[in-house]
C-alpha positions, 0 to 999 in steps of 0.5 A: 511081289509078282502075284500068285495068280500069275503063276502057271498053275498047277505045277507038276506034283511035288514029291517028298519022301512020303508025300505028294503036293498037287493041285486039288481034284474032284476026288478030294472034295469029301476030304475038303468037307471033313477038313473045313468042318472039323472042330479039332482042325479049327480049334485056333482058326475061329471054329469049323464050318457047318458040314451041311453048308460045305456039302451044299456050297463047296465046288466039285473041285475045291480050292482050285487056284494058284498056291492051293496044294493038296497034301497026299499020303499013299494016294489019299488027301490028308491036308492042304497047304496054302500059299497066298498073297497076304492082304492088309486087312490081316496085318499091315506088316504082312500086306503084299507078302506071301502068306503060308497056311496049312490044314491037316486032318487030325489022323495026320497029326504028330507024324511030321507031315505038316513039316515035310509038306510045308518045307516042300511048299516053301521050296516051291515058293523060293524057286517061283519067287526067288528073294521074296519073304513069306509070312505065317500067322498063328495063335500063340496058344497053338504050341504045335504050330508055333514049334512048326513055324520055328522049325521052318525058319520063321521068326517073330515079327509081331504079336497082335490081338484078333479073334479074341486071342493073341496072334503071332505073325512070323517072317521067313526072310527071303532066300536068294539062290546061291551064285 
C-alpha cells in the first residue's frame, strides 16, 4: 500500500454528528499527557507511561504525523484515533497493512464516541486508500474493544500471545468504491 507518510496532512477536519476529527494542536498537549498516563486507558496496553516523563518529553504538538487524529467533543479533546502502517514486528499477517488504533479518556467511555470516531476515520481511510484492507489488534480480555471491532466490520484473522495476554488481530477487508 502507499504509505501514510505520503498522504497530504492534515486533512480538513472530519465532522460527525457529535465529533470532530482533526490534526493535533498545541492546545491538546495536556490531554495527551492525561491520556498516555491513565492507568484505566492503558489497562490492556501494557500500562501507562509515567506522567513526569510525559511532561518532560512530549513535544508541544504531540503526535503530529499522518494518520493521527484528535477526537474532539464540544471543542475539547476526548481521545485519539491512529491509522498507521503495521510493521512485521507486531504480527507478520498485519505487515504492510494499515492498522487502526484508538485511545479515549475514561470520562468519554460508554457514549458511542469510539464507534462514531473510528467509523469516520475508516471512511477517511477508504477514501484515501480505496481497496486497501486495515487491521486492528486488541486483547481478547478487552470486551469493549472486541465489541467495537465487530461493530466496525473487523473479523478475526488470528489470535496470538503477546505482553503476557492473548491478543486478537482483526481484519477489515478492503472496500472498493461502488461503480
